C-alpha positions in Angstrom: -0.3 -0.1 -0.2 1.5 3.5 -0.6 1.0 6.4 2.0 -0.5 9.3 0.7 -0.6 12.3 2.5 -3.5 15.1 0.5 -2.8 18.9 2.5 -5.4 21.4 2.4 -4.6 24.9 3.8 -7.6 27.0 2.7 -10.7 26.3 1.6 -10.8 26.5 -2.1 -8.2 22.7 -1.5 -11.2 21.0 -0.3 -12.8 21.2 -3.8 -9.5 20.0 -5.2 -8.9 17.1 -2.5 -12.2 15.9 -2.3 -12.2 13.6 -5.5 -8.2 13.5 -5.2 -9.6 11.2 -1.6 -12.2 9.7 -2.8 -9.9 8.5 -5.9 -7.2 7.0 -3.8 -9.8 5.6 -1.4 -11.1 4.3 -4.4 -7.6 2.1 -5.0 -6.5 -0.8 -3.7 -2.7 0.2 -3.6 -3.6 3.4 -2.1 -3.5 4.7 1.8 -5.4 8.6 1.5 -5.0 10.1 4.7 -6.1 14.2 4.6 -4.1 16.8 6.0 -5.6 20.4 7.5 -3.0 23.3 7.9 -6.1 25.1 9.2 -4.7 27.8 7.8 -8.2 28.8 6.7 -10.8 27.5 9.0 -14.1 28.5 10.6 -17.4 26.7 11.9 -19.3 27.3 8.2 -16.3 26.3 6.3 -16.2 23.2 8.2 -19.9 22.1 6.8 -18.8 22.7 3.5 -15.8 20.4 3.9 -17.6 17.5 5.9 -21.2 17.9 5.1 -20.9 19.3 1.1 -18.3 17.8 0.3 -18.8 14.4 2.0 -15.4 14.1 2.9 -14.5 12.8 6.5 -13.1 14.7 9.1 -9.3 15.3 8.2 -6.9 12.7 10.2 -4.5 16.1 11.1 -5.3 19.1 12.2 -2.4 21.8 12.5 -4.3 24.8 14.0 -2.5 27.0 12.3 -4.3 30.3 12.0 -3.9 33.3 10.3 -1.1 35.8 10.7 2.0 37.1 7.7 3.1 34.7 5.6 5.9 34.6 6.7 4.2 33.3 10.8 1.9 30.6 8.3 5.0 29.0 6.4 7.1 29.2 9.8 4.2 27.6 11.9 3.0 25.3 9.4 7.0 23.9 7.9 7.5 23.5 11.7 3.6 21.5 12.6 3.8 19.2 9.9 7.3 18.0 10.7 6.0 15.9 12.7 3.2 14.6 11.3 5.3 13.3 8.6 8.1 11.7 11.0 5.1 9.8 12.0 3.4 8.8 9.6 6.6 8.2 7.0 4.3 8.4 3.6 5.7 7.3 0.7 4.1 10.6 -1.0 3.2 14.1 -0.4 0.4 15.7 -2.4 -0.4 19.3 -2.6 -2.9 21.3 -4.3 -3.1 25.0 -5.9 -0.6 27.6 -4.4 -1.5 28.9 -0.6 1.6 29.3 1.8 0.3 25.7 3.0 1.3 23.7 -0.3 4.9 25.3 -0.6 5.7 24.8 3.6 4.5 21.0 3.5 6.0 20.7 0.1 9.6 22.2 1.9 9.6 19.9 4.6 8.5 16.8 2.7 12.0 17.3 0.5 14.2 17.9 2.8 13.0 14.9 4.2 13.6 12.8 1.3 9.8 12.2 0.7 8.2 12.6 -2.6 5.9 15.6 -3.5 3.4 15.9 -6.1 1.5 18.7 -7.2 -1.4 19.0 -8.8 -2.3 22.4 -10.9 0.5 22.5 -11.3 3.1 25.5 -13.8 -0.2 27.7 -13.9 1.8 31.5 -14.0 0.2 34.8 -13.7 3.6 36.5 -14.8 2.9 38.4 -11.5 5.9 38.0 -8.8 3.9 40.2 -6.4 1.6 38.0 -6.1 2.2 35.3 -3.6 0.4 32.5 -4.7 2.8 33.1 -8.0 5.9 32.2 -6.0 4.6 29.8 -4.1 3.3 28.1 -7.6 7.6 29.3 -8.9 9.3 27.4 -6.0 6.7 24.5 -5.6 7.2 23.2 -8.7 10.9 23.9 -9.3 11.5 20.8 -6.0 8.5 18.5 -6.8 9.1 15.0 -8.5 5.7 14.6 -10.2 3.8 17.7 -12.1 0.3 17.6 -13.0 -1.2 19.7 -15.2 -4.5 21.5 -16.7 -4.1 23.3 -19.6 -1.2 23.5 -21.8 -0.4 26.4 -20.7 0.8 24.7 -17.8 2.8 22.2 -19.8 4.6 25.7 -22.1 4.8 27.2 -18.4 7.6 24.8 -17.3 9.2 24.0 -19.9 10.6 27.2 -20.2 11.2 27.1 -16.4 13.8 24.2 -17.8 11.6 21.3 -15.7 12.2 17.8 -17.4 9.2 16.5 -19.0 9.2 13.3 -17.3 8.0 15.2 -14.8 4.9 16.7 -15.9 1.8 14.9 -16.6 -1.6 16.5 -18.6 -4.5 15.0 -16.5 -7.5 17.3 -16.6 -8.2 20.2 -13.8 -9.5 18.1 -10.4 -12.0 21.8 -9.7 -13.9 20.2 -12.5 -14.2 16.5 -11.2 -15.4 18.1 -8.1 -18.3 20.5 -10.3 -19.2 17.4 -12.4 -19.6 15.2 -8.8 -21.2 18.0 -7.4 -23.9 19.5 -9.8 -26.6 17.5 -9.2 -26.7 17.9 -5.4 -26.1 21.3 -6.0 -29.6 21.5 -8.2 -31.4 20.3 -5.1 -30.2 23.1 -3.2 -32.9 25.7 -1.9 -30.9 29.3 -2.8 -33.0 30.0 -5.6 -36.1 29.9 -3.6 -34.8 31.5 -0.6 -33.2 34.6 -2.5 -36.0 35.2 -4.8 -34.2 34.8 -8.5 -35.0 33.3 -11.7 -32.7 31.6 -13.9 -30.8 34.2 -16.3 -32.4 37.1 -14.1 -29.5 37.6 -11.9 -25.5 38.3 -12.0 -23.3 36.9 -9.9 -20.7 39.0 -8.3 -17.4 38.2 -5.9 -14.9 40.8 -5.2 -12.2 40.1 -2.7 -8.3 40.3 -4.0 -6.7 43.8 -2.0 -6.2 45.6 -5.4 -9.9 46.0 -6.3 -11.2 46.7 -2.0 -9.0 48.2 -0.5 -9.1 51.3 -1.4 -12.8 54.0 -1.4 -11.6 54.2 -5.5 -11.7 50.4 -5.9 -14.8 49.8 -3.8 -17.0 52.8 -5.4 -16.2 51.4 -9.2 -17.9 48.2 -7.7 -20.9 49.7 -6.4 -21.1 51.7 -9.6 -21.2 48.4 -11.3 -24.0 47.2 -9.3 -26.0 50.4 -9.5 -25.5 50.2 -13.5 -26.5 46.4 -13.4 -30.1 46.3 -10.6 -31.9 48.5 -13.2 -31.5 45.2 -15.9 -30.5 42.7 -13.3 -30.6 41.5 -10.0 -26.9 41.6 -8.2 -26.3 38.9 -6.0 -23.6 39.6 -3.7 -22.0 36.9 -1.2 -19.5 39.5 0.0 -16.1 38.7 1.4 -15.5 39.6 5.0 -12.3 41.8 3.6 -15.0 43.8 1.3 -17.2 44.0 3.8 -14.8 45.9 6.8 -13.1 47.8 3.7 -17.3 49.2 3.1 -17.8 49.8 6.7 -14.2 51.4 7.6 -14.1 53.8 4.1 -17.7 55.1 4.9 -19.2 52.8 2.1 -21.5 51.0 3.7 -25.2 53.1 3.6 -24.6 53.3 0.0 -24.2 49.8 -0.4 -26.8 48.6 1.8 -29.2 51.2 -0.1 -28.7 50.0 -3.8 -32.0 48.7 -4.5 -31.9 45.0 -6.5 -28.8 44.0 -5.0 -29.3 40.3 -2.7 -26.3 41.1 -0.1 -25.8 37.5 1.2 -22.8 36.5 3.5 -20.1 33.6 1.7 -22.4 31.1 0.3 -22.0 27.1 0.7 -19.4 24.9 -2.1 -23.3 23.4 -3.6 -25.5 26.9 -2.9 -22.7 28.5 -5.4 -22.9 26.3 -7.7 -26.4 26.6 -7.9 -26.0 30.1 -8.5 -23.5 30.0 -10.8 -24.9 28.0 -13.3 -28.2 30.0 -12.9 -26.6 33.4 -13.9 -27.0 35.2 -16.4 -23.4 36.8 -15.6 -20.8 36.1 -13.2 -18.2 39.0 -12.3 -15.4 38.2 -9.7 -11.6 38.5 -9.2 -11.6 35.0 -8.5 -8.9 32.0 -10.3 -11.6 29.2 -9.2 -14.3 30.5 -11.1 -12.9 31.2 -14.2 -12.5 27.5 -14.4 -15.7 27.1 -12.9 -18.2 29.1 -15.5 -15.9 28.4 -19.0 -17.0 24.9 -17.6 -20.8 25.6 -17.2 -20.3 27.9 -20.0 -22.0 31.0 -18.3 -20.1 34.2 -19.2 -17.3 36.0 -16.8 -16.0 39.4 -16.6 -12.6 39.0 -14.5 -11.1 42.1 -12.7 -7.5 41.1 -13.3 -4.7 42.3 -15.0 -3.1 38.4 -16.1 -4.4 35.3 -15.6 -2.9 32.2 -14.3 -5.7 29.9 -16.3 -5.3 31.6 -19.7 -7.4 28.2 -21.3 -10.5 29.9 -19.8 -10.2 33.3 -21.8 -8.8 31.2 -25.2 -10.8 28.7 -25.2 -13.8 29.3 -22.6 -16.5 32.6 -21.5 -14.0 34.4 -19.3 -12.8 37.8 -20.4 -9.8 39.9 -18.4 -10.5 43.9 -17.5 -7.6 45.8 -16.6 -9.4 47.6 -13.9 -12.8 48.8 -12.6 -14.2 50.4 -15.1 -17.9 51.0 -14.9 -18.1 52.3 -18.5 -16.4 49.3 -20.2 -18.1 46.8 -17.5 -21.6 47.9 -18.6 -20.8 47.7 -21.6 -19.5 44.1 -21.8 -22.8 43.3 -19.8 -25.3 45.0 -22.5 -23.8 42.4 -24.8 -24.3 40.0 -22.6 -28.1 41.5 -22.9 -28.2 41.4 -26.4 -27.1 37.6 -26.9 -23.3 38.5 -28.0 -22.0 36.7 -25.0 -18.5 34.6 -26.3 -20.0 31.4 -26.4 -16.6 29.1 -24.9 -15.7 25.9 -25.3 -14.8 22.7 -22.1 -10.7 22.7 -21.9 -9.3 18.9 -23.1 -9.9 16.7 -20.3 -11.5 18.5 -18.1 -14.3 15.5 -17.9 -14.5 15.3 -14.4 -12.6 11.8 -14.1 -8.7 14.3 -13.6 -8.3 12.7 -9.9 -8.4 8.6 -11.6 -6.1 9.2 -13.6 -3.7 10.7 -11.1 -3.8 7.8 -9.1 -3.7 5.5 -11.7 0.3 7.6 -12.8 1.3 8.1 -9.2 0.5 4.2 -8.9 2.8 3.5 -11.4 5.1 5.7 -11.1 5.4 4.9 -6.9 6.2 1.2 -8.3 8.9 1.6 -10.6 
């Protein structure tokens, strides 16, 4: 039996590890355990982890908590080293690009434990993003690099990574989406929020570049105000965004917008249901770009660059360099007029990526 430790640090990691853990448990040659570092942890997220994603309670909870990037990385390394020394795994599997991804990778390789990185090779080109540094450093030392799209192969080749380490397998986020889509359709979130299919827009905003200034937040409010005469706007508001709106004196303006449906962050299944039925998603998220591409829902992403260029090249995603309400309204009107970008589902985004990864790891580790 091959013992694999799967690392979870933040909420999006669970959507990626859930299908992997399921595939590993179904494979007769793999023993799978989950290590939750605790970088993000609260009761609501626990519900998502354990109930909605039907996952077991993590075998280890490190309780790292928040802090600066340095503090989180250092505490994760110290706590995870104890787990590795106790478990003596055959492989450590990390996903995505959070601090836990890099921290656990560094501990494993220093103890001569092979590392597999899922979602390897993604690059935004912006090294000011901590996630970009985590991606680059993790890829540079990992033994098995699992790729979601062609750009990942191209990026790793440019960085001199040997071809034999790289495996093009598809997207585990889509595995979760496919697996839970029917269950998501059984939620009552549309009825609870008074929504009708195609008659609303979903917005999520949380990146510091967009929500940490009065100018950025004012533009977000103007975008909402320009949209609600045509469609309702559902805004599951991130705590950072809410706090900044209050601190900068913009909260009352937000609450005064008629046609705005303001909610707390939604569970995974509820948010899937919202995305699937929306006429448009306005976001600055990474994962939503992928999910909307699979669902073929128009998506406007407020970022200069994306580490997921296939969502633009093939999918329904469009990048907007700044929070310009005029540009957003022009795009929105085009969508209302039936001129939305149709998009296509990228290769191997078929719901079976996790099984491919399990088969490859068993083959490679038994050589």
